[in-house]
N, C-alpha and C positions, 0 to 999 in steps of 0.2 A: 617460460613455464611449460611443463610437459602436458600435452593434450592427447586424447585418444583419436581414433580415426573419424570421430564425429565432432572433433574440435571441442570436446568437453574437458574441462579441468576436473581435478578430484572433487571439488566442491559441487560440481554439477552432477557427477556420478552419484555422490551421496544424496544429493537433493532429489534426484529422479526416483528414488525408492524410499525417501524419508528415513535414511539410515542414520539414526541419532548418534550412536557412538562416533561414527565417521565425521558427522557434522561438527560435533563438539570438539573433536581432536583438531580438525582443520581450523575452526574458528579460534581455538586457543592459540594457535601459531600465528594466524593472520586474520583478524576480524574483518579487514577490508574486503576479503574475498566474497562477502555477501553481495557485493556490487559487481562481481565479475560477469560479463556477458558471455553467453555461449552462442557463438555464431555458427550457422549451419555450414556443412562442407561446401567448398567453393563451387563444386558442380551443381549445387542446389540453389544458388542465387546468382544474379547477374552482378555487374560491377557497380550498380548504383547504390549509394548509401541508404536511400529510402528502403530499398529491397532488403538490405542487410538488417537495418534497424527493425523493420516490421517482423522479421522472422527470427531474430535473436531472442534469447531467453535469459533471464536472471535466475539465480537459484530459487527465489521465492516463487517464480512462475512455474518452475518444474515441480516443486513440492505441492503447490496447489493443484497442478494437473494430476498428480498422484492421488491427492486427497479427493478430488472430484471423481476419479475413477473408482475409488473404494466406496464412496457414498453411492454412486450409481449402482454398483454391484449389490450393496446392501438393500437399496430400493427395489432392485429387480427380484431378489430372492425372497424379500418380505419377511425375513426372519432375522433374529439377532445372532448371526453366526459369530461365535466367539473370536475366531481368527480375524475376521473382517472388522469386528468391533475394536479389537486390539490395534489393528493396522490404522484404523481411523483415529484412535486416541494418539498413537505415535505420530501420525501426520500432523495432528493439531498441535502437539508439543513442538514438533520440528518447525512448524510455521511460526509459532510464538518465539522460539529461539532466534530464528532468522530475523523476524521483524524487530525485536528488541535490540539485538546486536547491531543491526543497521541504524536504529534510531539513536542509540547512545554511543556508538563508535567503539565499543569494546565487547568482548565475548560475554554474553549473559546466558547462562545455561538453564536457570530456573526463573523465568520471567515473573511469575506471580509471587515468588518468594523474595524478590529483590526490594531494596528500599526505593528504587526509582519507580515512578508511576508506570503502570501498564497501559500503554497507549497504542493499541494495534492499528487503528485506523489512521492516526497521525503518521505512524511508520509507513503504512501502505501508500499514503499520498506522497510522502517524501521519496519513496523508492521508485516512483514512476513505473508501476507495474503495468502489465498488459490489461486491457479492458476486462477480459474474462477473469483474470486474477482479482482485479478490484471488485468485480461483482460477487465473486465467491467470498472474499474477505468481508465485504459489506454485509452479506447475508449472515455470516458467522458472528459478527461483532456489533451490528448496529443496535440491537436491543439494549445492550449494556454500555456501549461506548460511543454512541453518536454524539453525546453532549460533553465528552471529555474536553478538558483544557490542559495545556502543558504548563511548565513552570513559568512561562512568560504570559500566561493567560490567554493563549491563542487557541481558538476552537478550529474545527476543520475548515471553515470558510476563510479564516485568516490565512491558513496555509495555502489554500487554492489561490487566493488573491496575491500571494507573494511570488508566484512563479510565472512571469510573463513569457518565458521561453517555451512553455508547454503548448501543445496543440489547443487552440482556442475552442474548437467544437467539442473536444473531449472534456475540457475543463468546464464548459458551460453545462454539459450534461451532469457532471459531478456536482456543480453548484445546485442544480435543481434537485438532485437526489438528496443532498444534505439538507436542503430546505424542507423537503417533504418529510424527513424524519426528525428534524430539529428546527422548526419554524422560527424560533426566537434567536437562532444563531446570528442572523443578520443584525440584530440589535446589541449583541454582547460586545463589550469592550475588552481589549487586552490590557495588560498592565501599564501600557502607555496611554490608555484612554482612547484607543482607536477602534472603530468598528471595521468589519471586513471591507466595506465600500471605500473607506478612507485608505486602508492598506492597499487596495487594488489601484487606487489613483496614484499613490506614492510609488508603486512599483510598475506603473505604466502597463497594467495588465491587459488593456485593450477592451474594446466594446463587447466582445464575447463574454467577458467576465463582469464588467461593470453594469451592462444592461440588465441582466437578471437581478443583480444586487440592488440596483436602483428600483427595479420593479417591485421587489419584496420590501424594500426599506423606505420608499419615498415619503409616505405620510409621516412616519415617526421621525425620519431624518429631518424633514422641514421643521417639525415642532421643536426638536431638541437642539438643532445646530444652526438654523437660519433665523436670524433676528431682524 
């Protein structure tokens, strides 16, 4: 695949400025490009994989960086500049297009008009975004989507519990964030009748995940599941 001198694919170039027509055209051809990593030029990182991973960006990370920049500019000038407001709305739409395309595995251009459920935070968790990206998306969507469940009845804690390969310390922080905005999530069952703690145990999620789930669920868990 052709990249520029910054190792960016066309999807990254479009994402960096939230260029919606370009994003839609590229996703129509290859929806999987939403998960393409943009590694920094070789001169900017050493040979270790950890260095590469920490500095590489997904398209969603680049769009959110653009969105954050626009929001900061709006905050600084303290007026509703129409050009900046339009840029913000365009970036929000680009974010939703990327999130839903990634979640459903096919190009989705008008996320809120589709028959599929609009689940931005589910998509963000599954995409393994950078911490800064997750924080922005959480701020954008938590008021309306913290309690969402997917077609399998999974809430956000079920998804966190299903990924034992993720960094434990980061996942533990996410567990606590989700609990803070959706306290009853630890008690909710998916369509298989499993609460997040049971899912975490099934997937060998590790103490970093199970410990806070037990902490939040212990009393209710004993009453309902231990005889």
